[in-house]
C-alpha positions as CSV (number, residue, x, y, z in Angstrom):
1,M,2.2,-64.5,44.6
2,T,-0.1,-63.8,47.4
3,R,-3.5,-61.7,47.3
4,E,-5.5,-60.2,49.6
5,T,-9.0,-62.4,49.5
6,L,-12.0,-62.3,51.7
7,P,-12.2,-64.5,54.7
8,S,-14.7,-66.8,55.4
9,P,-17.6,-64.6,58.2
10,G,-16.1,-64.7,61.5
11,Q,-12.6,-65.6,60.4
12,G,-9.4,-63.2,60.6
13,R,-6.1,-63.6,58.6
14,D,-4.9,-66.7,60.6
15,G,-8.7,-68.1,60.3
16,E,-10.1,-66.9,63.8
17,G,-11.9,-64.4,64.8
18,S,-11.6,-60.6,63.5
19,G,-12.9,-60.2,60.2
20,S,-10.0,-59.1,59.0
21,L,-8.6,-59.8,55.3
22,R,-5.9,-62.4,55.0
23,P,-4.0,-63.3,52.5
24,Q,-4.2,-66.4,50.0
25,A,-2.6,-67.8,47.7
26,T,-3.9,-67.4,43.5
27,G,-3.6,-70.4,40.8
28,S,-2.8,-67.5,38.1
29,A,-0.1,-65.0,38.1
30,G,-2.0,-63.0,35.5
31,A,-4.8,-62.4,36.9
32,E,-5.3,-59.3,38.6
33,W,-8.3,-57.5,40.5
34,P,-9.6,-54.7,39.1
35,L,-8.5,-51.2,40.8
36,W,-11.4,-49.4,42.9
37,E,-10.9,-45.2,43.5
38,V,-11.9,-44.5,47.0
39,F,-13.5,-41.7,48.0
40,V,-14.5,-40.8,51.9
41,R,-16.3,-38.6,53.3
42,S,-15.1,-37.4,56.5
43,K,-17.4,-36.5,60.0
44,A,-17.5,-32.6,59.9
45,G,-17.4,-32.0,55.7
46,L,-19.8,-32.8,53.3
47,D,-18.5,-33.9,50.5
48,H,-16.4,-37.3,49.6
49,K,-12.4,-36.8,49.3
50,H,-10.5,-39.0,47.2
51,C,-8.3,-40.9,49.7
52,G,-6.9,-43.6,47.6
53,S,-6.8,-46.7,45.2
54,L,-6.9,-50.2,46.2
55,H,-7.7,-53.5,43.9
56,A,-10.2,-55.5,45.0
57,P,-12.4,-58.2,43.2
58,D,-16.1,-56.3,43.7
59,A,-17.5,-53.8,45.1
60,K,-18.7,-55.6,47.9
61,A,-15.4,-56.4,48.8
62,A,-14.1,-52.7,47.6
63,I,-15.7,-50.8,50.2
64,Q,-15.1,-54.1,53.1
65,L,-11.2,-53.4,52.0
66,A,-11.5,-49.1,52.0
67,R,-13.1,-49.5,55.5
68,E,-10.1,-51.4,56.5
69,V,-7.4,-49.3,55.0
70,Y,-9.0,-45.5,55.0
71,T,-11.1,-45.2,57.8
72,R,-9.8,-47.3,60.4
73,R,-10.1,-44.7,63.1
74,Q,-13.4,-43.7,62.2
75,E,-12.3,-40.5,60.7
76,G,-15.4,-41.1,58.0
77,T,-19.2,-41.4,57.4
78,S,-19.7,-42.8,54.8
79,I,-17.2,-44.8,51.7
80,W,-17.8,-44.6,47.8
81,V,-15.9,-47.2,45.5
82,V,-15.6,-46.3,41.6
83,R,-13.8,-48.9,39.1
84,S,-10.9,-47.2,38.0
85,D,-11.6,-48.0,34.6
86,Q,-15.6,-46.4,34.8
87,I,-14.2,-42.7,35.6
88,V,-14.1,-40.5,32.5
89,A,-11.6,-37.4,32.3
90,S,-10.7,-35.0,30.5
91,D,-7.4,-34.8,28.4
92,P,-4.7,-32.5,29.8
93,G,-4.1,-31.2,26.5
94,D,-7.5,-30.0,26.3
95,K,-7.1,-27.7,29.4
96,D,-7.5,-24.4,27.7
97,M,-10.8,-25.2,26.1
98,Y,-12.1,-26.1,29.3
99,F,-10.6,-23.6,32.0
100,D,-9.4,-20.7,30.4
101,P,-11.9,-17.8,31.1
102,M,-14.0,-16.5,28.4
103,V,-12.1,-12.8,27.7
104,D,-15.9,-12.1,25.5
105,K,-17.5,-12.7,28.9
106,V,-16.2,-9.9,31.5
107,Y,-19.6,-9.4,33.7
108,R,-18.9,-13.2,35.3
109,H,-16.4,-11.4,37.7
110,P,-16.9,-7.9,39.0
111,T,-13.8,-6.3,38.5
112,F,-14.6,-4.0,35.8
113,Y,-16.2,-1.5,39.0
114,E,-15.5,0.2,42.2
115,L,-16.9,-0.5,45.3
116,P,-18.0,2.1,47.9
117,E,-16.2,2.3,51.3
118,S,-19.9,1.1,53.2
119,V,-19.0,-1.7,52.1
120,N,-15.5,-2.6,52.0
121,H,-15.7,-6.1,53.5
122,M,-16.5,-7.0,50.2
C-alpha cells in the first residue's frame, strides 16, 4: 500500500528539487490519515467555496496538499482546511424545521402589496 507523504525540504517526488509530494510505503495497512475538507477563495470572489476533500496527517500538510491539488494554476488567494470529523451538520430529516418558511410571518416577503409603476425596475 502506498501513501502520499511530505518530502524533506527541497525534495520532490524522486528525491530532488520541486518540493512536491512523493509516495512512500507505510507499515500498517489499517492506519489512515484523517479526511480534510478544502475551501478556496478565488481571486474574484469574497467567499471561500468548497472544492473537495483530501487525506493528510495534520493541518499544515493538508494546506500544502490542498495548494498542490486545488490551486495549481494560481486560481486562489486563500485556502481553508477543516477536518471532516469536526464539521457539524443539520439532519436532512429536519429540513422542514430549518428551511420551510414560517406561514405566520408574511411580512418577511413583501408579496402582499403592489408596487407603483414608477418603481417597476424592482
